[in-house]
C-alpha positions as CSV (number, residue, x, y, z in Angstrom):
1,M,109.7,107.5,153.7
2,P,108.9,105.2,150.9
3,K,110.2,107.2,147.5
4,R,107.7,109.2,145.3
5,V,106.5,107.1,142.2
6,D,106.9,109.4,138.9
7,H,103.5,108.3,137.1
8,E,104.8,109.8,133.7
9,E,108.6,108.4,134.0
10,R,106.5,105.1,134.6
11,R,104.3,105.5,131.9
12,T,107.3,106.2,129.7
13,Q,109.4,103.4,130.9
14,I,106.4,101.2,129.8
15,A,106.1,102.8,127.0
16,E,109.7,102.1,125.9
17,A,109.6,98.1,126.2
18,L,107.2,98.5,124.0
19,I,108.5,99.8,121.4
20,Q,111.5,97.8,122.2
21,V,109.1,94.4,122.2
22,A,107.9,95.8,119.1
23,G,111.2,96.2,117.5
24,Q,111.9,92.6,118.3
25,R,108.4,90.7,117.1
26,G,106.8,93.4,115.4
27,L,103.9,95.3,116.8
28,H,101.3,92.4,116.6
29,A,102.4,89.5,117.9
30,V,103.1,92.3,121.4
31,G,101.6,91.6,125.0
32,M,101.1,93.4,128.1
33,R,103.0,89.9,129.8
34,D,106.3,91.3,127.3
35,V,106.1,94.2,127.8
36,A,105.9,94.1,131.5
37,A,109.0,91.8,131.2
38,E,110.7,93.8,129.6
39,A,109.8,96.9,131.5
40,G,111.0,94.3,134.3
41,V,107.7,96.1,136.1
42,S,104.6,92.8,136.8
43,L,102.1,92.4,134.6
44,R,99.3,94.3,137.1
45,L,101.4,97.4,137.0
46,V,100.9,97.8,133.4
47,Q,97.3,96.9,133.4
48,Y,96.9,100.1,136.0
49,Y,98.3,102.7,134.2
50,F,97.2,101.5,130.4
51,E,93.9,99.0,131.5
52,T,93.7,97.0,127.9
53,K,96.3,96.4,125.2
54,E,94.6,99.6,123.5
55,K,95.5,102.6,126.0
56,L,99.6,100.6,125.6
57,L,99.1,101.4,122.0
58,F,97.6,104.2,121.8
59,Y,100.3,105.6,124.3
60,G,103.0,104.1,122.8
61,L,102.1,105.8,119.4
62,Q,102.4,109.2,121.5
63,H,105.9,108.3,122.4
64,L,107.1,106.8,119.5
65,T,106.4,110.4,117.7
66,S,108.4,112.3,120.7
67,R,111.4,109.8,120.1
68,F,111.3,110.6,116.6
69,T,110.7,114.7,117.2
70,A,114.1,114.6,119.6
71,R,115.7,112.6,116.7
72,V,114.8,115.1,114.1
73,G,115.9,118.1,116.5
74,A,118.8,116.9,117.4
75,R,120.1,116.3,113.9
76,L,118.6,119.7,113.5
77,A,121.4,121.1,116.2
78,A,124.0,119.4,114.7
79,A,123.5,120.4,111.1
80,G,124.5,124.6,113.0
81,T,122.7,127.6,114.2
82,D,121.5,128.4,110.1
83,P,121.7,125.5,108.1
84,G,120.0,126.9,105.3
85,P,116.8,125.2,103.2
86,R,118.9,122.2,101.8
87,A,120.6,121.4,105.1
88,T,117.6,121.5,107.1
89,V,115.5,119.3,104.5
90,E,118.6,116.9,104.1
91,A,118.1,116.5,108.1
92,L,114.3,115.9,108.4
93,L,114.7,113.4,105.9
94,L,117.6,111.3,107.2
95,A,116.4,111.3,110.5
96,S,113.3,109.6,109.3
97,L,116.5,106.6,107.7
98,P,116.9,103.5,110.0
99,I,120.5,103.8,109.5
100,D,121.2,102.8,113.3
101,E,119.8,100.6,116.2
102,E,117.1,103.3,116.6
103,S,116.0,104.5,114.2
104,R,115.5,101.0,112.8
105,V,113.1,100.2,115.3
106,F,111.5,103.8,115.2
107,H,110.8,102.9,111.3
108,L,109.9,99.2,112.2
109,V,107.5,99.9,114.4
110,Y,106.2,103.6,112.9
111,S,105.3,101.0,110.1
112,S,103.8,98.5,111.9
113,Y,101.5,101.3,113.8
114,A,100.5,102.2,109.8
115,I,99.6,98.5,108.2
116,L,97.9,97.9,111.8
117,S,95.4,100.8,111.8
118,V,94.3,99.8,108.5
119,T,92.0,96.8,110.1
120,D,92.1,98.0,113.9
121,E,89.1,100.4,114.1
122,A,89.5,101.7,117.4
123,L,93.4,102.2,116.4
124,A,91.8,104.2,112.9
125,A,89.5,106.1,114.6
126,Q,92.7,107.9,116.7
127,P,94.7,110.4,115.2
128,F,97.7,109.5,113.6
129,I,99.5,112.1,115.0
130,D,98.8,115.3,116.4
131,N,99.8,117.1,112.5
132,P,99.7,114.3,110.0
133,D,100.7,117.0,107.4
134,A,103.7,119.2,109.1
135,A,106.4,117.2,107.9
136,E,104.9,117.8,104.5
137,N,103.7,120.8,105.3
138,A,107.5,121.6,106.6
139,L,109.4,120.4,103.7
140,A,107.2,122.5,101.2
141,G,108.1,125.7,102.7
142,L,111.2,124.7,102.8
143,I,111.7,124.3,99.2
144,E,109.6,127.4,98.5
145,Q,111.7,129.7,100.9
146,A,114.4,128.2,98.9
147,R,112.9,129.2,95.2
148,A,112.3,132.3,96.2
149,T,115.3,132.9,97.5
150,G,117.2,132.0,94.8
151,L,118.4,128.2,96.0
152,A,116.1,125.9,94.9
153,D,115.1,126.0,91.0
154,P,112.3,128.3,90.5
155,G,110.1,126.0,88.2
156,V,110.0,123.4,91.0
157,D,106.7,122.6,92.7
158,A,107.3,123.0,96.3
159,R,104.3,120.9,97.4
160,M,105.2,117.8,95.2
161,E,108.7,118.0,95.6
162,A,108.2,117.7,99.6
163,I,105.4,114.4,98.9
164,G,108.0,113.1,96.7
165,L,110.6,113.8,99.0
166,L,108.6,111.8,101.6
167,A,107.1,109.3,100.1
168,M,110.8,108.0,98.6
169,A,112.3,108.4,102.3
170,A,109.7,106.2,103.4
171,T,109.9,103.9,100.5
172,M,113.9,104.1,101.5
173,G,113.8,102.7,104.8
174,T,111.6,100.4,103.8
175,S,114.1,99.0,101.0
176,I,117.1,99.4,104.2
177,L,115.0,97.4,106.9
178,V,114.5,93.8,104.1
179,G,117.7,94.3,103.2
180,Q,117.0,95.5,99.6
181,R,119.3,98.7,99.6
182,N,121.9,99.5,102.4
183,P,121.9,102.9,104.4
184,E,125.0,104.4,102.1
185,S,122.9,103.7,98.7
186,A,119.6,105.3,99.7
187,I,121.5,108.6,101.5
188,A,122.7,109.0,97.7
189,V,119.6,108.2,96.0
190,L,118.1,110.8,98.3
191,R,121.4,113.2,98.1
192,H,120.6,113.1,94.6
193,H,117.2,113.9,93.8
194,L,118.1,116.9,97.2
195,D,120.6,117.9,94.2
196,R,118.4,118.5,91.5
197,I,115.5,120.8,92.9
198,F,118.2,122.6,95.2
199,A,119.5,123.9,92.3
200,T,121.0,127.2,92.0
201,A,119.4,130.0,89.8
202,G,121.7,129.8,87.4
203,T,121.7,126.3,86.6
204,A,117.7,126.8,85.3
205,K,117.0,128.2,82.3
206,T,115.8,131.8,82.1
207,D,112.4,130.9,81.3
208,G,111.7,129.3,84.9
209,T,112.0,125.5,83.4
210,R,114.1,123.2,84.3
211,P,117.7,122.4,82.4
212,D,117.7,119.8,79.9
């Protein structure tokens, strides 16, 4: 009997090839023929599943996001069953830094999608991720939880700190990619700011302001 084809597995295989090629050449330089060669399949098969490069790009973005979610989950699992707000925030931020080959490819390709969406109307019309504020909301909730339980400076603004941490992690990731900074330096900077936010109640002034 002929082997039954798992269509979702085939789509994933092609999307993974897209990410690998984009990680080497940049998303703008990727053609469907390049993806087919990387996946070890025919161009016709890629066109059968995705029809156009536009549809392939949309699916590739979904796959890239799923990979990142799995990476975050692995870091959280490694942090233990009850890591606490500080360790959870750190795990979320470190998952986005390009500190190994997998995360380097993620950061490069995800940044390429963001840049391409500025000039590509079809890509810009799609939700860039299912919930663009998910990471910000998660970090703000964790910081607020820590603040309310005495595990963070009571004077911090949880939302503002979450926005700043995410922007910092994104910028640090780019600086690692271009060779301006090494991963150890970037991690040290992030932890410096986490130390400031997650000061214990005893280190903060009684009026709720930050210590001098």
